[in-house]
Backbone as CSV, one residue per row, in Angstrom:
resi,resn,N_x,N_y,N_z,CA_x,CA_y,CA_z,C_x,C_y,C_z
1,UNK,100.976,86.655,82.306,100.085,87.601,82.953,100.943,88.719,83.569
2,UNK,100.432,89.916,83.483,101.133,91.065,84.070,100.542,91.348,85.454
3,UNK,101.417,91.408,86.463,101.010,91.575,87.851,101.523,92.911,88.380
4,UNK,100.612,93.723,88.934,101.000,94.960,89.612,101.320,94.605,91.058
5,UNK,102.390,95.157,91.572,102.764,94.862,92.954,103.141,96.140,93.674
6,UNK,102.816,96.193,94.956,103.170,97.349,95.764,103.200,96.985,97.236
7,UNK,103.909,97.808,97.985,104.028,97.573,99.424,104.284,98.890,100.137
8,UNK,104.109,98.853,101.443,104.575,99.969,102.249,105.975,99.610,102.753
9,UNK,106.533,100.471,103.583,107.897,100.268,104.074,108.066,98.971,104.868
10,UNK,106.993,98.507,105.520,107.071,97.263,106.294,107.086,96.034,105.384
11,UNK,106.615,96.181,104.162,106.512,95.041,103.262,107.609,94.932,102.223
12,UNK,108.608,95.808,102.292,109.635,95.861,101.244,110.361,94.530,101.050
13,UNK,110.792,93.910,102.107,111.532,92.653,102.003,110.659,91.557,101.386
14,UNK,109.434,91.441,101.846,108.519,90.436,101.305,108.177,90.752,99.846
15,UNK,108.045,92.038,99.511,107.746,92.400,98.123,108.841,91.875,97.198
16,UNK,110.087,92.037,97.571,111.191,91.563,96.733,111.107,90.049,96.565
17,UNK,110.756,89.353,97.641,110.587,87.901,97.592,109.439,87.529,96.654
18,UNK,108.312,88.237,96.764,107.137,87.954,95.928,107.433,88.256,94.457
19,UNK,108.167,89.313,94.179,108.545,89.614,92.792,109.305,88.435,92.191
20,UNK,110.213,87.848,92.958,110.954,86.672,92.477,110.017,85.501,92.220
21,UNK,109.084,85.258,93.138,108.120,84.163,92.958,107.305,84.349,91.690
22,UNK,106.793,85.559,91.510,105.935,85.855,90.364,106.732,85.736,89.064
23,UNK,107.913,86.286,89.050,108.768,86.216,87.856,109.155,84.777,87.535
24,UNK,109.497,84.013,88.560,109.869,82.612,88.361,108.695,81.784,87.842
25,UNK,107.477,82.258,88.078,106.274,81.569,87.585,105.947,81.955,86.143
26,UNK,106.762,82.829,85.563,106.579,83.204,84.168,105.728,84.442,83.936
27,UNK,105.414,85.151,84.995,104.613,86.363,84.871,105.522,87.590,84.874
28,UNK,105.032,88.684,84.308,105.769,89.944,84.372,105.231,90.761,85.539
29,UNK,106.064,91.645,86.044,105.735,92.425,87.233,105.920,93.907,86.948
30,UNK,104.951,94.702,87.397,105.123,96.148,87.417,105.147,96.571,88.881
31,UNK,106.256,97.127,89.309,106.485,97.480,90.707,106.093,98.934,90.951
32,UNK,105.077,99.142,91.778,104.576,100.475,92.092,105.110,101.019,93.417
33,UNK,106.151,100.404,93.944,106.758,100.898,95.180,106.196,100.196,96.403
34,UNK,106.674,100.618,97.512,107.763,101.551,97.743,109.095,100.858,97.479
35,UNK,110.161,101.651,97.525,111.461,101.139,97.123,112.513,101.232,98.223
36,UNK,112.162,101.807,99.356,113.076,101.921,100.498,112.293,101.635,101.779
37,UNK,112.992,101.596,102.886,112.332,101.382,104.177,111.896,102.703,104.827
38,UNK,112.025,103.802,104.089,111.521,105.075,104.600,109.999,105.007,104.686
39,UNK,109.409,105.503,105.763,107.947,105.420,105.923,107.189,106.048,104.755
40,UNK,106.143,105.337,104.304,105.244,105.818,103.261,103.814,105.588,103.727
41,UNK,102.882,106.263,103.077,101.468,106.077,103.369,100.917,105.002,102.436
42,UNK,100.553,103.861,102.995,100.118,102.723,102.184,98.934,103.013,101.264
43,UNK,97.995,103.927,101.617,96.899,104.160,100.674,97.361,104.648,99.297
44,UNK,98.472,105.375,99.262,98.983,105.851,97.970,99.468,104.697,97.097
45,UNK,100.106,103.729,97.705,100.575,102.562,96.950,99.371,101.726,96.514
46,UNK,98.405,101.544,97.408,97.196,100.780,97.072,96.468,101.428,95.896
47,UNK,96.417,102.752,95.889,95.766,103.477,94.789,96.434,103.164,93.458
48,UNK,97.747,103.217,93.413,98.474,102.966,92.163,98.215,101.559,91.638
49,UNK,98.282,100.581,92.512,98.064,99.192,92.095,96.612,98.989,91.681
50,UNK,95.677,99.513,92.462,94.251,99.361,92.149,93.914,99.981,90.792
51,UNK,94.458,101.147,90.514,94.181,101.797,89.234,94.782,101.017,88.060
52,UNK,95.947,100.421,88.267,96.567,99.612,87.209,95.723,98.376,86.910
53,UNK,95.163,97.771,87.940,94.327,96.583,87.749,92.965,96.979,87.185
54,UNK,92.324,97.970,87.786,90.994,98.401,87.333,91.038,98.925,85.901
55,UNK,92.138,99.562,85.529,92.278,100.109,84.188,92.694,99.093,83.142
56,UNK,93.019,97.887,83.561,93.381,96.831,82.632,94.845,96.785,82.242
57,UNK,95.657,97.669,82.809,97.091,97.629,82.508,97.740,96.367,83.074
58,UNK,97.194,95.872,84.169,97.678,94.654,84.806,96.484,93.736,85.069
59,UNK,96.693,92.436,84.910,95.605,91.469,85.076,95.278,91.233,86.542
60,UNK,96.280,91.314,87.389,96.131,91.060,88.824,97.058,91.992,89.581
61,UNK,96.830,92.092,90.896,97.693,92.887,91.745,98.021,92.153,93.026
62,UNK,99.114,92.544,93.632,99.512,92.031,94.945,99.955,93.225,95.776
63,UNK,99.381,93.347,96.970,99.723,94.430,97.899,100.179,93.846,99.232
64,UNK,101.177,94.485,99.825,101.756,93.991,101.072,101.942,95.146,102.040
65,UNK,101.452,94.972,103.248,101.749,95.898,104.347,101.890,95.076,105.620
66,UNK,102.040,95.717,106.747,102.277,95.004,107.993,101.276,93.876,108.208
67,UNK,99.986,94.182,108.155,98.953,93.163,108.363,98.232,92.768,107.079
68,UNK,98.308,93.593,106.058,97.544,93.391,104.833,96.160,94.012,104.902
69,UNK,95.731,94.373,106.079,94.382,94.915,106.278,94.246,96.296,105.654
70,UNK,95.171,97.186,105.929,95.100,98.549,105.403,95.099,98.576,103.891
71,UNK,95.973,97.788,103.290,96.023,97.723,101.824,94.703,97.213,101.264
72,UNK,94.135,96.210,101.906,92.867,95.648,101.451,91.748,96.683,101.519
73,UNK,91.665,97.381,102.619,90.635,98.409,102.774,90.801,99.494,101.711
74,UNK,92.024,99.974,101.543,92.278,101.061,100.588,91.997,100.625,99.154
75,UNK,92.466,99.460,98.765,92.284,99.004,97.378,90.810,98.793,97.046
76,UNK,90.038,98.326,98.012,88.626,98.052,97.765,87.775,99.307,97.608
77,UNK,88.352,100.465,97.746,87.631,101.721,97.519,87.485,102.031,96.027
78,UNK,88.197,101.301,95.178,88.211,101.589,93.748,87.268,100.668,92.986
79,UNK,86.509,101.266,92.094,85.547,100.530,91.280,86.266,99.441,90.487
80,UNK,85.699,98.253,90.524,86.264,97.137,89.779,87.273,96.312,90.543
81,UNK,87.560,96.716,91.756,88.564,95.999,92.544,87.894,95.085,93.558
82,UNK,88.422,93.874,93.618,88.027,92.902,94.628,89.316,92.410,95.277
83,UNK,89.778,93.176,96.252,91.022,92.871,96.955,90.712,91.953,98.124
84,UNK,91.502,90.892,98.250,91.277,89.902,99.302,92.535,89.728,100.144
85,UNK,92.377,89.908,101.449,93.457,89.609,102.383,93.471,88.096,102.576
86,UNK,94.544,87.467,102.194,94.646,86.011,102.286,95.753,85.623,103.251
87,UNK,95.370,84.850,104.258,96.312,84.406,105.296,96.596,82.917,105.207
88,UNK,95.984,82.246,104.236,96.184,80.807,104.068,96.003,80.437,102.601
89,UNK,96.411,79.231,102.278,96.215,78.700,100.936,94.718,78.598,100.641
90,UNK,93.948,78.167,101.621,92.496,78.062,101.443,91.906,79.421,101.080
91,UNK,92.306,80.471,101.810,91.817,81.825,101.509,92.150,82.215,100.076
92,UNK,93.387,81.969,99.660,93.835,82.356,98.321,93.056,81.614,97.238
93,UNK,92.828,80.347,97.455,92.087,79.544,96.498,90.651,80.041,96.376
94,UNK,89.989,80.223,97.494,88.596,80.668,97.469,88.450,82.111,96.986
95,UNK,89.419,82.950,97.281,89.359,84.336,96.809,89.274,84.372,95.294
96,UNK,90.036,83.513,94.638,89.999,83.447,93.171,88.787,82.668,92.683
97,UNK,88.573,81.470,93.229,87.509,80.594,92.731,86.111,81.168,92.925
98,UNK,85.843,81.712,94.094,84.492,82.137,94.439,84.258,83.629,94.306
99,UNK,85.292,84.435,94.519,85.110,85.887,94.546,85.743,86.610,93.366
100,UNK,86.424,85.893,92.509,87.118,86.486,91.374,87.987,87.667,91.817
101,UNK,88.677,87.479,92.940,89.559,88.528,93.467,90.584,88.907,92.406
102,UNK,90.882,90.199,92.330,91.885,90.645,91.370,93.083,91.328,92.028
103,UNK,93.044,91.429,93.361,94.223,91.877,94.107,94.369,91.001,95.344
104,UNK,95.537,90.423,95.490,95.902,89.634,96.662,96.586,90.554,97.660
105,UNK,96.091,90.580,98.887,96.729,91.367,99.947,97.388,90.414,100.937
106,UNK,98.596,90.773,101.329,99.398,89.919,102.204,99.935,90.689,103.393
107,UNK,100.134,89.962,104.479,100.799,90.509,105.653,102.297,90.288,105.529
108,UNK,103.065,91.323,105.796,104.526,91.221,105.769,105.050,90.394,106.935
109,UNK,104.193,90.066,107.886,104.603,89.329,109.071,104.559,87.809,108.894
110,UNK,104.093,87.338,107.751,104.021,85.896,107.513,105.391,85.371,107.077
111,UNK,105.619,84.085,107.295,106.892,83.479,106.901,106.915,83.254,105.385
112,UNK,108.100,83.163,104.847,108.275,83.053,103.396,107.646,81.792,102.815
113,UNK,107.682,80.701,103.536,107.072,79.469,103.028,105.562,79.660,102.848
114,UNK,104.918,80.264,103.836,103.475,80.527,103.734,103.183,81.494,102.593
115,UNK,103.973,82.559,102.502,103.791,83.543,101.424,103.901,82.854,100.064
116,UNK,104.898,82.019,99.909,105.109,81.315,98.649,103.899,80.465,98.297
117,UNK,103.389,79.714,99.246,102.240,78.844,99.002,100.993,79.662,98.668
118,UNK,100.788,80.756,99.395,99.621,81.612,99.162,99.688,82.244,97.771
119,UNK,100.824,82.814,97.424,100.985,83.479,96.122,100.811,82.471,94.990
120,UNK,101.451,81.323,95.098,101.343,80.325,94.033,99.913,79.817,93.879
121,UNK,99.233,79.615,94.980,97.835,79.174,94.912,96.972,80.249,94.274
122,UNK,97.158,81.489,94.689,96.386,82.600,94.135,96.578,82.690,92.617
123,UNK,97.817,82.602,92.165,98.119,82.773,90.749,97.668,81.594,89.887
124,UNK,97.484,80.424,90.478,97.099,79.254,89.689,95.625,78.884,89.829
125,UNK,94.915,79.539,90.722,93.489,79.268,90.889,92.690,80.133,89.923
126,UNK,91.579,79.597,89.457,90.756,80.323,88.490,89.335,80.501,89.009
127,UNK,88.718,81.573,88.579,87.329,81.856,88.935,86.436,80.760,88.368
128,UNK,85.535,80.233,89.199,84.671,79.130,88.792,83.397,79.573,88.081
129,UNK,83.048,80.850,88.196,81.839,81.325,87.532,80.595,80.686,88.131
130,UNK,79.613,80.392,87.288,78.376,79.761,87.756,77.681,80.579,88.821
131,UNK,77.280,79.924,89.896,76.579,80.620,90.979,77.431,81.734,91.588
132,UNK,78.754,81.574,91.499,79.648,82.590,92.040,79.615,83.860,91.191
133,UNK,79.418,83.717,89.894,79.310,84.875,89.016,78.099,85.728,89.396
134,UNK,77.004,85.076,89.728,75.817,85.818,90.167,76.134,86.680,91.385
135,UNK,76.883,86.139,92.311,77.241,86.863,93.544,78.238,87.976,93.262
136,UNK,79.223,87.703,92.426,80.197,88.741,92.068,79.482,89.875,91.334
137,UNK,78.547,89.537,90.474,77.793,90.584,89.770,76.995,91.449,90.750
138,UNK,76.505,90.870,91.826,75.806,91.659,92.854,76.770,92.624,93.542
139,UNK,77.984,92.166,93.773,79.011,93.039,94.358,79.316,94.185,93.396
140,UNK,79.489,93.855,92.130,79.775,94.887,91.120,78.650,95.909,91.058
141,UNK,77.412,95.447,91.145,76.253,96.353,91.114,76.255,97.309,92.299
142,UNK,76.803,96.918,93.413,76.884,97.773,94.600,77.829,98.950,94.407
143,UNK,78.753,98.831,93.441,79.732,99.897,93.217,79.100,101.162,92.656
144,UNK,77.918,101.038,92.139,77.221,102.221,91.608,77.721,102.595,90.285
């Protein structure tokens, strides 16, 4: 699976860690920045990742900023995107199983062990469909 990844300046260190996790899991990564600790505007990075996922160039995305909240808000502005801020393994599992999330948002303030567990759970969980598909379709219909 091809994964789009991006971060702001606060998430650079965690992004490098996540790239290793994703690559070690056998997935390919497209890195949309940022690449230094110089301040950047996170909505620009969220836009690049969201467009790569919505356009089908990447199957999933991962975004990282200080809290993960800003990236989640920005990414969810794009049609076809269901970005989920996940702070636990449970969140990551349900985001995929019930909401068919296609972008995982993370806080750069979490410890590496938690990040590893969240990312691995997100990447190995699958959408369950069924009654959840009906709900996801209602969300899609709201996009206009």
